[in-house]
N, C-alpha and C positions, 0 to 999 in steps of 0.2 A: 481490699477483697475484690477478686475478679467476678465477672458475670457468671462464671461457672462454679462458684462456691457459695455456700450458704452456711453461715456461722462456722466456718472452718471446715465444713464437710463438702466434698465435691458434689455438685448437682448432677444428677443422672441425665442422660440424653433426652428422655421423654418425661414430661410432667402432664398429669391429667387434672384438670380443674373442673369444678362444678360451675355451670353458667346458667343464665336465664335462657328462655326459648329463642331469644335473638342472638345468642352467642356472646353476651356481655359477661365477662368474668370479674367485673369490678368488685362485686361483693361475694363472689364465689370463693370457695376455699380449695386449696390444693389437696386433692384426694389421694394421689399416689404418684410415685416416681419410678421409672424403670429404665434399664439400660438397652433393652432390645424390643424390636417390633413384635416378636412372639409374646413377650410379657404383656405389652399393651393390648394386643388382640385378645389375650386370655383374661384380661381384667373384667370382672363381673359388674355389669352396669345395672342400675335400677331403671326400670321402665318409666318411672314418673320423674326422673331427673334428666337434665341436659348436661352435656360434657363438651369440653374442648381439650384436644390433645396438642401440646406444644412439643416440637422437636427443636432443640437448641434455640429456644426462645421464639420460634416461628410456628404458627398454627399449621397443623397437618391433618388431612382427612384420613379416616380409617380405611377408605378404599385405596388410598395410596399405600398405606402400610401393608394392606393385604396383598397388593401387587408385588411387593418386595419379598414376600415369604413364600417359599415352596416347601410343601411337606410331602415326603416320599410316601406313596401308597403302599410300598412294599416293606419298608422298615420303620416308618413313622417318624423319621428324623426331619427337622425343619432347618432349611438353609435360608439365610438372608442375603439378598443381593441389592445393595444400595448403589445408586447412580455414581459412577466414577470410582468405585472401589471393588476390591476382590470380594468374592463370596465369603460370608462369615459362616463358618462351619461349627456345629455344636461340638463340645468336647467328646472325644471318642468316636467321631464321625467315621473314620476309616475302619475302626474295629467293629463298629455296629452295622456298617453298610453290607447288605447281603450280596452286592455286586462290586465289591472293592477291586476285583481283578478286571473289571470292565469300565473303568473310569475314563472319561474323556477330559484330559487336563485334571482339574480338581472338581469336576462335575460328574455326578452319577449318570449313567446312561438312561436311567429311568426318567430323568427330567425331560429328555428329548424324545424318547421312544419307549413308552411304557409297555407296549405290546411286545417288543423285542426283549425288554427286560424280564417280563414274565416268562417268556420262552427260555431265557438263559437260566432262570432260577429252577425251572423244571428239569433241566439237563443234569 
């Protein structure tokens, strides 16, 4: 069995464990598993618990995950940009983008220039 499988099932990219206040997960339980940063950030946390998020078996801070995700203020879609990889677009991205005719490569113009994007939508 590989490190990325658990009882024959593939392990998802992110695991959330309960930990003590010092970050020790020795007796903590795995609370959830997710494939994307958006799902991890949406995970509802209890205020009286401590958590550690692992990405492919390495701890990762929520602040780092937040930096990777951009959510368009105009259409509400979230795009993930991981270091060294192409942007991960949600399914139906082009169909749901309000400015699909004003893409720069595979990136919406609203990411770089929200003011100009708002003007284009009004036209």
